[in-house]
GULUM-314315 format. One record per residue (C-alpha): x, y, z. Coordinates in steps of 0.02 Angstrom, whole numbers. Example, Ala and Ser with C-alpha at 12.3 -4.5 7.8 and 13.67 -1.06 7.14 Angstrom:
// GULUM-314315
KOLRO  615  -225  390
KOLRO  684  -53  357
// end
This chain:
// GULUM-314315
KOLRO  0  0  0
KOLRO  73  168  -54
KOLRO  96  278  101
KOLRO  94  437  -4
KOLRO  -73  387  -78
KOLRO  -142  359  97
KOLRO  -83  530  155
KOLRO  -152  618  0
KOLRO  -320  532  8
KOLRO  -344  559  195
KOLRO  -300  743  173
KOLRO  -413  770  23
KOLRO  -563  684  103
KOLRO  -528  747  280
KOLRO  -524  572  354
KOLRO  -391  485  457
KOLRO  -247  392  377
KOLRO  -310  234  462
KOLRO  -482  252  381
KOLRO  -404  277  210
KOLRO  -281  133  228
KOLRO  -408  8  296
KOLRO  -532  50  159
KOLRO  -399  34  24
KOLRO  -351  -136  95
KOLRO  -532  -196  91
KOLRO  -551  -139  -89
KOLRO  -388  -226  -135
KOLRO  -456  -387  -58
KOLRO  -606  -381  -176
KOLRO  -736  -310  -57
KOLRO  -872  -205  -138
KOLRO  -923  -29  -90
KOLRO  -1096  -81  -23
KOLRO  -1021  -222  80
KOLRO  -885  -112  156
KOLRO  -1010  25  195
KOLRO  -1134  -88  283
KOLRO  -1033  -228  361
KOLRO  -860  -156  397
KOLRO  -902  4  492
KOLRO  -777  -29  631
KOLRO  -639  -53  503
KOLRO  -675  106  405
KOLRO  -736  217  547
KOLRO  -913  219  474
KOLRO  -870  288  302
KOLRO  -1022  293  188
KOLRO  -1035  234  8
KOLRO  -995  406  -64
KOLRO  -834  420  37
KOLRO  -781  243  -4
KOLRO  -817  274  -189
KOLRO  -709  430  -182
KOLRO  -567  333  -102
KOLRO  -580  207  -245
KOLRO  -577  347  -376
KOLRO  -434  443  -295
KOLRO  -329  286  -279
KOLRO  -353  255  -465
KOLRO  -307  435  -506
KOLRO  -147  431  -404
KOLRO  -96  265  -482
KOLRO  -113  347  -652
KOLRO  -4  493  -593
KOLRO  126  368  -531
KOLRO  128  278  -698
KOLRO  151  441  -793
KOLRO  286  499  -671
KOLRO  383  337  -694
KOLRO  376  357  -883
KOLRO  437  537  -873
KOLRO  579  496  -754
KOLRO  636  353  -866
KOLRO  628  463  -1022
KOLRO  730  605  -944
KOLRO  854  482  -868
KOLRO  879  397  -1037
KOLRO  919  570  -1107
KOLRO  1052  585  -970
KOLRO  975  750  -915
KOLRO  910  699  -744
KOLRO  972  799  -594
KOLRO  937  775  -407
KOLRO  837  937  -405
KOLRO  732  886  -555
KOLRO  701  713  -483
KOLRO  644  790  -319
KOLRO  521  901  -412
KOLRO  451  755  -509
KOLRO  434  642  -358
KOLRO  341  772  -256
KOLRO  216  826  -388
KOLRO  42  748  -387
KOLRO  -47  855  -517
KOLRO  -35  792  -696
KOLRO  -29  970  -764
KOLRO  124  1010  -657
KOLRO  207  847  -709
KOLRO  180  889  -891
KOLRO  247  1066  -867
KOLRO  407  999  -790
KOLRO  423  869  -929
KOLRO  388  990  -1072
KOLRO  571  1046  -1105
KOLRO  625  863  -1111
KOLRO  479  797  -1212
KOLRO  532  725  -1381
KOLRO  477  856  -1507
KOLRO  403  840  -1678
KOLRO  476  957  -1807
KOLRO  436  1136  -1755
KOLRO  491  1309  -1809
KOLRO  609  1311  -1661
KOLRO  689  1142  -1699
KOLRO  709  1192  -1881
KOLRO  798  1351  -1827
KOLRO  913  1249  -1714
KOLRO  954  1134  -1861
KOLRO  1004  1291  -1957
KOLRO  1132  1330  -1821
KOLRO  1038  1476  -1742
KOLRO  1031  1416  -1560
KOLRO  1190  1512  -1509
KOLRO  1114  1671  -1580
KOLRO  954  1640  -1482
KOLRO  1056  1616  -1321
KOLRO  1152  1775  -1353
KOLRO  996  1879  -1381
KOLRO  904  1796  -1235
KOLRO  1040  1855  -1115
KOLRO  999  2033  -1174
KOLRO  1180  2093  -1161
KOLRO  1200  2113  -1347
KOLRO  1151  2290  -1400
KOLRO  1161  2254  -1586
KOLRO  1074  2088  -1623
KOLRO  1064  2136  -1807
KOLRO  1252  2138  -1820
KOLRO  1269  1978  -1718
KOLRO  1146  1892  -1835
KOLRO  1263  1922  -1983
KOLRO  1384  1794  -1909
KOLRO  1253  1657  -1930
KOLRO  1215  1675  -2113
KOLRO  1240  1516  -2214
KOLRO  1164  1416  -2355
KOLRO  1006  1389  -2251
KOLRO  996  1565  -2178
KOLRO  996  1695  -2316
KOLRO  972  1857  -2218
KOLRO  993  1936  -2046
KOLRO  804  1954  -2032
KOLRO  785  1768  -2064
KOLRO  917  1733  -1932
KOLRO  830  1844  -1804
KOLRO  662  1764  -1844
KOLRO  737  1592  -1817
KOLRO  813  1650  -1652
KOLRO  642  1717  -1598
KOLRO  562  1549  -1642
KOLRO  688  1461  -1529
KOLRO  660  1586  -1387
KOLRO  470  1571  -1407
KOLRO  484  1385  -1372
KOLRO  596  1415  -1220
KOLRO  467  1536  -1152
KOLRO  326  1412  -1188
KOLRO  419  1274  -1096
KOLRO  449  1375  -938
KOLRO  352  1291  -797
KOLRO  353  1446  -687
KOLRO  276  1553  -824
KOLRO  144  1423  -866
KOLRO  97  1420  -684
KOLRO  75  1609  -682
KOLRO  -28  1608  -841
KOLRO  -132  1465  -774
KOLRO  -171  1577  -625
KOLRO  -223  1716  -743
KOLRO  -337  1598  -840
KOLRO  -412  1531  -679
KOLRO  -461  1703  -613
KOLRO  -497  1805  -769
KOLRO  -519  1698  -926
KOLRO  -682  1724  -1019
KOLRO  -779  1595  -1120
KOLRO  -840  1683  -1277
KOLRO  -952  1611  -1411
KOLRO  -1006  1681  -1579
KOLRO  -1123  1615  -1711
KOLRO  -1040  1553  -1869
KOLRO  -1088  1667  -2012
KOLRO  -1234  1598  -2112
KOLRO  -1289  1476  -1976
KOLRO  -1405  1596  -1883
KOLRO  -1569  1516  -1940
KOLRO  -1513  1335  -1939
KOLRO  -1436  1352  -1766
KOLRO  -1575  1458  -1691
KOLRO  -1591  1346  -1538
KOLRO  -1421  1412  -1486
KOLRO  -1468  1596  -1511
KOLRO  -1434  1633  -1327
KOLRO  -1250  1598  -1368
KOLRO  -1236  1692  -1535
KOLRO  -1144  1835  -1449
KOLRO  -1105  1772  -1274
KOLRO  -965  1794  -1149
KOLRO  -945  1747  -966
KOLRO  -798  1720  -849
KOLRO  -759  1536  -835
KOLRO  -746  1552  -647
KOLRO  -932  1592  -640
KOLRO  -1011  1500  -787
KOLRO  -1129  1356  -742
KOLRO  -1089  1185  -812
KOLRO  -1246  1172  -918
KOLRO  -1195  1327  -1016
KOLRO  -1023  1254  -1050
KOLRO  -1101  1094  -1116
KOLRO  -1228  1191  -1221
KOLRO  -1092  1297  -1301
KOLRO  -980  1148  -1334
KOLRO  -1126  1055  -1412
KOLRO  -1167  1206  -1521
KOLRO  -985  1211  -1575
KOLRO  -977  1025  -1614
KOLRO  -1136  1040  -1719
KOLRO  -1055  1180  -1820
KOLRO  -1161  1328  -1764
KOLRO  -1046  1414  -1639
KOLRO  -864  1463  -1624
KOLRO  -799  1469  -1445
KOLRO  -639  1532  -1363
KOLRO  -570  1538  -1186
KOLRO  -440  1670  -1144
KOLRO  -398  1813  -1025
KOLRO  -356  1990  -1085
KOLRO  -206  1973  -1201
KOLRO  -115  2125  -1133
KOLRO  -118  2052  -957
KOLRO  -42  1890  -1019
KOLRO  96  1974  -1120
KOLRO  133  2088  -973
KOLRO  167  1935  -864
KOLRO  282  1864  -997
KOLRO  377  2028  -1017
KOLRO  398  2047  -829
KOLRO  479  1876  -816
KOLRO  587  1875  -974
KOLRO  621  2054  -1031
KOLRO  764  2102  -915
KOLRO  848  2240  -1014
KOLRO  807  2392  -1118
KOLRO  897  2370  -1282
KOLRO  874  2297  -1455
KOLRO  897  2119  -1391
KOLRO  761  2150  -1261
KOLRO  645  2201  -1403
KOLRO  682  2037  -1490
KOLRO  640  1942  -1328
KOLRO  479  2042  -1313
KOLRO  429  1997  -1490
KOLRO  469  1814  -1453
KOLRO  361  1822  -1297
KOLRO  212  1894  -1392
KOLRO  231  1761  -1525
KOLRO  250  1624  -1395
KOLRO  88  1676  -1311
KOLRO  -17  1689  -1470
KOLRO  52  1535  -1557
KOLRO  97  1416  -1415
KOLRO  45  1465  -1240
KOLRO  -130  1529  -1267
KOLRO  -186  1382  -1377
KOLRO  -108  1259  -1255
KOLRO  -188  1337  -1101
KOLRO  -353  1362  -1191
KOLRO  -357  1177  -1232
KOLRO  -312  1138  -1052
KOLRO  -453  1246  -985
KOLRO  -574  1181  -1115
KOLRO  -534  1007  -1055
KOLRO  -547  1062  -873
KOLRO  -713  1148  -905
KOLRO  -780  998  -1001
KOLRO  -717  877  -869
KOLRO  -801  969  -726
KOLRO  -958  1008  -826
KOLRO  -967  822  -864
KOLRO  -942  781  -680
KOLRO  -1083  898  -629
KOLRO  -1202  836  -764
KOLRO  -1161  656  -716
KOLRO  -1190  697  -533
KOLRO  -1360  772  -575
KOLRO  -1404  620  -680
KOLRO  -1343  500  -546
KOLRO  -1446  584  -410
KOLRO  -1601  584  -521
KOLRO  -1573  401  -560
KOLRO  -1554  361  -375
KOLRO  -1718  446  -334
KOLRO  -1805  360  -480
KOLRO  -1741  187  -434
KOLRO  -1793  213  -253
KOLRO  -1967  273  -302
KOLRO  -2108  203  -197
KOLRO  -2165  29  -252
KOLRO  -2343  -35  -240
KOLRO  -2271  -198  -177
KOLRO  -2317  -377  -222
KOLRO  -2496  -354  -282
KOLRO  -2586  -407  -440
KOLRO  -2606  -265  -564
KOLRO  -2677  -226  -734
KOLRO  -2565  -120  -844
KOLRO  -2620  -16  -993
KOLRO  -2508  55  -1129
KOLRO  -2624  190  -1200
KOLRO  -2652  231  -1383
KOLRO  -2781  310  -1497
KOLRO  -2790  230  -1669
KOLRO  -2710  64  -1626
KOLRO  -2800  48  -1460
KOLRO  -2730  15  -1287
KOLRO  -2626  -139  -1254
KOLRO  -2680  -211  -1086
KOLRO  -2599  -348  -981
KOLRO  -2640  -432  -816
KOLRO  -2494  -469  -699
KOLRO  -2486  -572  -540
KOLRO  -2406  -506  -381
KOLRO  -2232  -552  -444
KOLRO  -2254  -467  -612
KOLRO  -2285  -627  -712
KOLRO  -2403  -601  -859
KOLRO  -2570  -690  -842
KOLRO  -2664  -618  -991
KOLRO  -2654  -488  -1129
KOLRO  -2772  -404  -1251
KOLRO  -2809  -243  -1345
KOLRO  -2951  -126  -1295
KOLRO  -3021  32  -1375
KOLRO  -3087  137  -1230
KOLRO  -3072  302  -1323
KOLRO  -3189  257  -1467
KOLRO  -3369  314  -1445
KOLRO  -3454  151  -1492
KOLRO  -3476  -27  -1432
KOLRO  -3287  -49  -1417
KOLRO  -3289  68  -1267
KOLRO  -3415  -46  -1181
KOLRO  -3311  -199  -1227
KOLRO  -3158  -116  -1147
KOLRO  -3252  -83  -985
KOLRO  -3319  -261  -981
KOLRO  -3146  -336  -1006
KOLRO  -3070  -233  -867
KOLRO  -3212  -279  -747
KOLRO  -3190  -462  -790
KOLRO  -3002  -460  -766
KOLRO  -3012  -367  -600
KOLRO  -3122  -505  -531
KOLRO  -3033  -651  -613
KOLRO  -2857  -600  -563
KOLRO  -2899  -516  -397
KOLRO  -2822  -354  -459
KOLRO  -2769  -225  -329
KOLRO  -2723  -79  -442
KOLRO  -2717  -20  -622
KOLRO  -2563  60  -700
KOLRO  -2585  178  -848
KOLRO  -2435  237  -950
KOLRO  -2416  425  -958
KOLRO  -2383  434  -1145
KOLRO  -2501  474  -1288
KOLRO  -2684  458  -1235
KOLRO  -2631  424  -1055
KOLRO  -2740  558  -975
KOLRO  -2894  507  -1073
KOLRO  -2867  322  -1034
KOLRO  -2841  360  -849
KOLRO  -3004  459  -847
KOLRO  -3097  315  -928
KOLRO  -3032  186  -803
KOLRO  -3070  295  -652
KOLRO  -3254  306  -700
KOLRO  -3277  117  -698
KOLRO  -3366  42  -547
KOLRO  -3269  -117  -508
KOLRO  -3370  -156  -353
KOLRO  -3217  -129  -244
KOLRO  -3082  2  -221
KOLRO  -2958  -5  -365
KOLRO  -2822  128  -361
KOLRO  -2769  196  -529
KOLRO  -2589  256  -551
KOLRO  -2510  354  -693
KOLRO  -2340  275  -724
KOLRO  -2195  361  -812
KOLRO  -2160  253  -963
KOLRO  -1993  332  -1015
KOLRO  -1882  193  -1078
KOLRO  -2022  64  -1090
KOLRO  -2004  59  -1279
KOLRO  -1816  34  -1258
KOLRO  -1848  -114  -1143
KOLRO  -1983  -188  -1257
KOLRO  -1862  -196  -1404
KOLRO  -1714  -258  -1301
KOLRO  -1635  -429  -1294
KOLRO  -1691  -440  -1111
KOLRO  -1874  -419  -1161
KOLRO  -1858  -541  -1307
KOLRO  -1785  -669  -1187
KOLRO  -1926  -642  -1062
KOLRO  -2067  -638  -1190
KOLRO  -2008  -722  -1351
KOLRO  -2186  -754  -1412
KOLRO  -2253  -577  -1388
KOLRO  -2226  -416  -1483
KOLRO  -2155  -251  -1420
KOLRO  -2327  -180  -1373
KOLRO  -2361  -321  -1250
KOLRO  -2186  -308  -1176
KOLRO  -2205  -119  -1156
KOLRO  -2368  -141  -1060
KOLRO  -2288  -272  -948
KOLRO  -2146  -151  -909
KOLRO  -2271  -15  -860
KOLRO  -2358  -133  -739
KOLRO  -2198  -199  -663
KOLRO  -2137  -20  -634
KOLRO  -2287  4  -521
KOLRO  -2258  -158  -424
KOLRO  -2070  -129  -402
KOLRO  -1987  10  -504
KOLRO  -1812  -41  -450
KOLRO  -1829  -221  -508
KOLRO  -1894  -166  -679
KOLRO  -1786  -14  -714
KOLRO  -1622  -109  -690
KOLRO  -1662  -195  -856
KOLRO  -1653  -30  -951
KOLRO  -1499  70  -999
KOLRO  -1506  215  -874
KOLRO  -1473  340  -1016
KOLRO  -1642  292  -1092
KOLRO  -1742  329  -935
KOLRO  -1749  515  -971
KOLRO  -1689  594  -810
KOLRO  -1520  658  -870
KOLRO  -1447  823  -926
KOLRO  -1336  825  -1081
KOLRO  -1307  639  -1053
KOLRO  -1253  611  -1234
KOLRO  -1122  750  -1224
KOLRO  -1028  694  -1069
KOLRO  -888  567  -1055
KOLRO  -980  403  -1085
KOLRO  -859  295  -987
KOLRO  -874  407  -832
KOLRO  -1063  414  -853
KOLRO  -1079  225  -860
KOLRO  -965  201  -710
KOLRO  -1065  327  -608
KOLRO  -1236  261  -656
KOLRO  -1184  79  -629
KOLRO  -1123  128  -456
KOLRO  -1293  209  -419
KOLRO  -1388  54  -476
KOLRO  -1278  -58  -369
KOLRO  -1302  57  -219
KOLRO  -1492  60  -237
KOLRO  -1511  -126  -265
KOLRO  -1407  -169  -112
KOLRO  -1486  -33  -7
KOLRO  -1659  -107  -36
KOLRO  -1609  -291  -35
KOLRO  -1661  -427  -157
KOLRO  -1780  -574  -139
KOLRO  -1669  -723  -180
KOLRO  -1814  -832  -237
KOLRO  -1906  -710  -351
KOLRO  -1774  -588  -418
KOLRO  -1731  -594  -602
KOLRO  -1552  -625  -656
KOLRO  -1545  -443  -711
KOLRO  -1580  -382  -534
KOLRO  -1468  -513  -452
KOLRO  -1323  -459  -563
KOLRO  -1314  -294  -467
KOLRO  -1302  -377  -296
KOLRO  -1135  -353  -209
KOLRO  -1011  -488  -259
KOLRO  -1116  -568  -396
KOLRO  -1121  -504  -575
KOLRO  -1208  -575  -729
KOLRO  -1126  -747  -728
KOLRO  -1162  -790  -546
KOLRO  -1336  -713  -559
KOLRO  -1375  -830  -703
KOLRO  -1307  -978  -604
KOLRO  -1421  -933  -457
KOLRO  -1575  -929  -569
KOLRO  -1522  -1095  -647
KOLRO  -1500  -1173  -473
KOLRO  -1674  -1110  -425
KOLRO  -1752  -1192  -578
KOLRO  -1665  -1357  -547
KOLRO  -1682  -1368  -357
KOLRO  -1830  -1259  -311
KOLRO  -1831  -1108  -197
KOLRO  -1685  -1073  -81
KOLRO  -1728  -1121  99
KOLRO  -1577  -1036  177
KOLRO  -1431  -925  130
KOLRO  -1304  -1064  155
KOLRO  -1375  -1150  1
KOLRO  -1294  -1011  -101
KOLRO  -1129  -1101  -77
KOLRO  -1198  -1243  -184
KOLRO  -1220  -1127  -333
KOLRO  -1090  -1160  -468
KOLRO  -936  -1048  -450
KOLRO  -1007  -953  -301
KOLRO  -860  -964  -181
KOLRO  -827  -901  -4
KOLRO  -782  -723  -56
KOLRO  -936  -703  -164
KOLRO  -1043  -775  -24
KOLRO  -968  -653  101
KOLRO  -1004  -506  -14
KOLRO  -1182  -551  -68
KOLRO  -1265  -648  73
KOLRO  -1319  -500  180
KOLRO  -1408  -416  33
KOLRO  -1512  -568  -17
KOLRO  -1677  -606  70
KOLRO  -1771  -770  93
KOLRO  -1951  -755  150
KOLRO  -2019  -897  258
KOLRO  -1853  -989  254
KOLRO  -1768  -1101  382
KOLRO  -1691  -955  475
KOLRO  -1788  -794  510
KOLRO  -1625  -697  499
KOLRO  -1614  -744  315
KOLRO  -1753  -618  283
KOLRO  -1655  -476  360
KOLRO  -1499  -373  325
KOLRO  -1404  -462  463
KOLRO  -1252  -546  388
KOLRO  -1231  -734  416
KOLRO  -1062  -701  497
KOLRO  -1160  -625  644
KOLRO  -1293  -762  664
KOLRO  -1200  -845  807
KOLRO  -1192  -678  898
KOLRO  -1382  -659  888
KOLRO  -1406  -840  941
KOLRO  -1301  -800  1096
KOLRO  -1413  -649  1130
KOLRO  -1567  -759  1116
KOLRO  -1492  -893  1228
KOLRO  -1453  -763  1361
KOLRO  -1635  -707  1354
KOLRO  -1689  -890  1359
KOLRO  -1787  -874  1198
KOLRO  -1774  -915  1014
KOLRO  -1708  -798  880
KOLRO  -1887  -786  814
KOLRO  -1946  -731  986
KOLRO  -1809  -599  990
KOLRO  -1871  -529  825
KOLRO  -2054  -536  874
KOLRO  -2045  -466  1052
KOLRO  -1986  -290  1084
KOLRO  -1974  -315  1273
KOLRO  -1843  -452  1246
KOLRO  -1740  -341  1131
KOLRO  -1744  -197  1255
KOLRO  -1658  -308  1384
KOLRO  -1505  -325  1273
KOLRO  -1357  -217  1321
KOLRO  -1251  -205  1162
KOLRO  -1095  -161  1261
KOLRO  -1093  -338  1332
KOLRO  -1063  -407  1157
KOLRO  -923  -291  1100
KOLRO  -770  -388  1044
KOLRO  -616  -365  935
KOLRO  -720  -411  782
KOLRO  -885  -328  825
KOLRO  -902  -150  887
KOLRO  -1048  -44  945
KOLRO  -1083  20  769
KOLRO  -1117  -155  704
KOLRO  -1213  -205  859
KOLRO  -1327  -53  844
KOLRO  -1360  -96  662
KOLRO  -1403  -275  711
KOLRO  -1526  -220  845
KOLRO  -1609  -98  724
KOLRO  -1627  -238  599
KOLRO  -1703  -355  728
KOLRO  -1827  -217  768
KOLRO  -1885  -206  586
KOLRO  -1812  -351  487
KOLRO  -1809  -328  299
KOLRO  -1870  -149  313
KOLRO  -1886  -60  147
KOLRO  -1797  109  138
KOLRO  -1916  170  3
KOLRO  -2060  287  36
KOLRO  -2244  243  27
KOLRO  -2334  254  -139
KOLRO  -2456  398  -161
KOLRO  -2609  422  -269
KOLRO  -2594  574  -380
KOLRO  -2724  663  -485
KOLRO  -2698  795  -619
KOLRO  -2813  946  -629
KOLRO  -2975  905  -719
KOLRO  -3000  984  -889
KOLRO  -2814  1021  -915
KOLRO  -2749  907  -1053
KOLRO  -2656  1015  -1180
KOLRO  -2548  1171  -1180
KOLRO  -2696  1266  -1253
KOLRO  -2793  1232  -1091
KOLRO  -2662  1325  -989
KOLRO  -2682  1506  -934
KOLRO  -2554  1615  -849
KOLRO  -2589  1620  -663
KOLRO  -2667  1446  -652
KOLRO  -2619  1345  -498
KOLRO  -2603  1160  -537
KOLRO  -2544  997  -460
KOLRO  -2392  916  -542
KOLRO  -2258  783  -526
KOLRO  -2071  817  -534
KOLRO  -2004  716  -681
KOLRO  -1825  780  -698
KOLRO  -1704  887  -599
KOLRO  -1561  986  -675
KOLRO  -1441  1108  -594
KOLRO  -1543  1253  -664
KOLRO  -1715  1195  -607
KOLRO  -1843  1055  -609
KOLRO  -1962  992  -742
KOLRO  -2141  958  -688
KOLRO  -2276  855  -773
KOLRO  -2443  944  -757
KOLRO  -2536  826  -874
KOLRO  -2522  917  -1042
KOLRO  -2395  802  -1128
KOLRO  -2259  935  -1111
KOLRO  -2165  957  -949
KOLRO  -2147  1133  -882
KOLRO  -1988  1207  -809
KOLRO  -1978  1278  -635
KOLRO  -1818  1380  -641
KOLRO  -1710  1367  -485
KOLRO  -1756  1548  -443
KOLRO  -1940  1495  -435
KOLRO  -1921  1333  -337
KOLRO  -1927  1413  -166
KOLRO  -1968  1576  -77
KOLRO  -1793  1572  -5
KOLRO  -1627  1568  -98
KOLRO  -1566  1394  -143
KOLRO  -1408  1344  -237
KOLRO  -1463  1168  -278
KOLRO  -1636  1114  -340
KOLRO  -1624  957  -231
KOLRO  -1642  1072  -80
KOLRO  -1821  1105  -135
KOLRO  -1882  953  -233
KOLRO  -1856  769  -264
KOLRO  -1895  662  -416
KOLRO  -2077  600  -417
KOLRO  -2124  728  -285
KOLRO  -2302  793  -295
KOLRO  -2299  983  -303
KOLRO  -2413  1131  -333
KOLRO  -2358  1252  -468
KOLRO  -2416  1417  -542
KOLRO  -2411  1446  -731
KOLRO  -2297  1594  -774
KOLRO  -2286  1581  -962
KOLRO  -2346  1468  -1103
KOLRO  -2262  1464  -1274
KOLRO  -2345  1329  -1383
KOLRO  -2237  1370  -1535
KOLRO  -2077  1327  -1440
KOLRO  -2164  1197  -1331
KOLRO  -2108  1287  -1173
KOLRO  -2201  1307  -1010
KOLRO  -2131  1413  -868
KOLRO  -2191  1371  -694
KOLRO  -2162  1432  -517
KOLRO  -2172  1351  -346
KOLRO  -2152  1514  -251
KOLRO  -2289  1548  -123
KOLRO  -2359  1373  -152
KOLRO  -2359  1260  -2
KOLRO  -2256  1114  -66
KOLRO  -2255  941  16
KOLRO  -2099  879  101
KOLRO  -1961  839  -23
KOLRO  -1984  652  -41
KOLRO  -2028  539  -185
KOLRO  -2195  494  -108
KOLRO  -2253  673  -85
KOLRO  -2351  737  61
KOLRO  -2532  768  99
KOLRO  -2584  633  -24
KOLRO  -2688  478  -2
KOLRO  -2568  334  24
KOLRO  -2572  150  -18
KOLRO  -2476  62  120
KOLRO  -2352  -74  75
KOLRO  -2314  -223  182
KOLRO  -2196  -178  323
KOLRO  -2256  -2  364
KOLRO  -2171  165  334
KOLRO  -1982  153  311
KOLRO  -1846  274  353
KOLRO  -1812  408  221
KOLRO  -1652  433  126
KOLRO  -1539  574  178
KOLRO  -1531  727  66
KOLRO  -1387  728  -57
KOLRO  -1245  851  -43
KOLRO  -1267  1010  -147
KOLRO  -1201  999  -323
KOLRO  -1043  1092  -371
KOLRO  -1040  1208  -520
KOLRO  -886  1250  -624
KOLRO  -842  1392  -505
KOLRO  -831  1269  -361
KOLRO  -735  1146  -468
KOLRO  -601  1279  -496
KOLRO  -583  1303  -308
KOLRO  -432  1190  -298
KOLRO  -338  1294  -427
KOLRO  -393  1456  -345
KOLRO  -338  1396  -174
KOLRO  -167  1356  -245
KOLRO  -148  1523  -333
KOLRO  -212  1626  -188
// end
């Protein structure tokens, strides 16, 4: 374990060296982030998943720096130019930009104007002028005329080219200019001539400028997208006179003709070499941090969507609405298995409408349906209205379900494998119904990018996006826990320590041997060894199995501890779970050992209190305003109910039932100032909004939540009728940390330069 890495990571994350080292050791041993976070609290000092994930990322970053450093040291050593002072600099630098600045003078060069001038024998002239002792560089240049250098002016130009590269390669100067860029550089964008009409969606950026230290990430990504599509031209630079003044101050040391040559070389170096290099660096920096912020927004939205309130294991009817082609309807059992499917035409004003009502009544009775899910796409509002008017003879709750990504699932290999004999319309309806029963279990089958809760997701680094979103899915799946006997292989694949291959082996074992009766049977699954068992067992649940603890988050490694607790109370483990008075008699301090501390013991007792508790909120019934179906129905000043469908760093989008989400800008999310929309709203939250502006031609709706009493910021909403799931009301997730914009992302550079 690299001691320097430990020190750097502990300092950057403000944790102890012991916490950093222990966590790095666990990761090196193959432990997963969810496992470490939940079951190794004593070892890590209670670090959460976010902190452990950051340790993992930082360790990777510092390894990359080490690899680059080793390459640079070898290259310079092979050139026989290494000195103790240079080696010390290289070994104590942990920023890649600083490493590259130090390496620049030694970097093997392609053919440049400077190298060509050196080949012509002009380097001694450049050195002479650079010292600025020569008062007549014109005369000195005459000594360097040859077959390749025809005139004194050509000689002086060659000398300036050499000096320009020396100036460009000076690490101290680059550091100063980097400071100037950090504090004063401006991102400017202009429309490309002749592209005004074609690129009208970028008209806000046709003549735009803003300091990069203040510009929000979404503007950076919008400008870069406009540039990549050929509508905008963008630059990043500080005032040129400030930059050349810094260069002159460092390199122009005299006041003679040679000094003028150095000054000219400095100006050329800045325009031709330094400014393009630093602009590219700051473009990359801006893009990197804009990507990070957009990915963070997407990841938080995805987390909230995956942890949306489930109806729970109940039979449902799901309807994928449509006008001309009718509505595809399916009946699902309480585990989401399809029992029946058909097509109905509830929106036609003839006998087909009566037939649709009759079929739904029949199915509700036949399949003991508890709820009906209606997709929120085309004809969704009308279909929902039709279903709500039917008298089923018992209470049937009707839910509008966001169907984003359902079409992606229905055409996927996963859907074809699940329903090889049915077309995409049937599969889409099944997905809608399953999202109501358990959104997490269904949404893991869909590429997160297709779910529709991102911001510029196609513009950001795709590898970083995938890594972040996969980490969110893993976190959510393990946070909720997975039923070992009913989970699909797609859901099992995200369980700590498993993956697609072991997940498939578990499903195969289930088919061949029947339901798992206890967690220990996992060890009989092909290729599922001790390490995989350690990592996955605590996150898998078995209902009505041999051991009641198998339906809890208690890890099998602590079963004997709980059995000792039960023995001391002279009762069974089941009694301990069922009777609060017995649990209250337990003094956790009596069971502290070298392996088990108070943190783990407190977790165990909480789990015994509510085994297999679900961290997700309760599902809520929501109803749109009657009579509001299209943008034409909206009037400025209307107050309407809505559902938050997407959150960006500039505001939140709200579905008010008109097939076009409206935007609540961050300045209208709250009566008080907020810097992060997540301070005011959560995905799927039920809110009340006021219409500020309607623009049908641009399909834009502006909304406000100011002065509207909003429910508490949770996915289930507040003040709504609620359908209770088995197990009662769970604990709520903690609020995420505020998002950082580009200004905050530059803080590290600013801190250094201040």
